[in-house]
C-alpha positions, 0 to 999 in steps of 0.5 A: 544293231548287229550291223554296227561295228566299231574299230580300235586301230594301233599304228606302229612306226618302227626303225630299221631293226623293227624296233617301235619308235612311235605307237598312236592308236584311234578309238573313235567311238571313245573320242580317241584320234590318233593318240601317242602311247609308249606301250601297248599290251593286247590280249586276245582270246582264241577260243578254238585253241583255248589260249591267249594271243598277245602283242606286246609293244613299247617304244624304245623311249619308254622310260622304265619307271613308267613301265614298272607303273604300267605293269602295276596298273595293269595288274590292278586292271587284270584283278578288277576285270577278273572280278567283274567277269567271274564275280570271284572277290577272293582271287580278285583280292589276292591278285590285288594284294600282289599287285600292291606287293609288287609296287611295294617291292619296286617302290613305286609309290611314296608311303 
């Protein structure tokens, strides 16, 4: 069992100024093979330094409205993950409240 591995790959095509033009990701175990994406947020925890390392990429043709929705959905997902990881329902609810406030202020969804 300990020898099983799974890979998630992100392929980034950049222009002459190293600005992402195309993003493709592959997660064979999840049934994804070179699927196109317009944005990727990747966070990795460095336990030795006790800090979060991140890669934030988006293509130059990522629509602004889609980026706002992407942020909102990421905030919601972070609240869900925080609750699963910590069982802290109160703080998770607070995070969801902020996420809804974020969506409301940006007028992301019709009432």
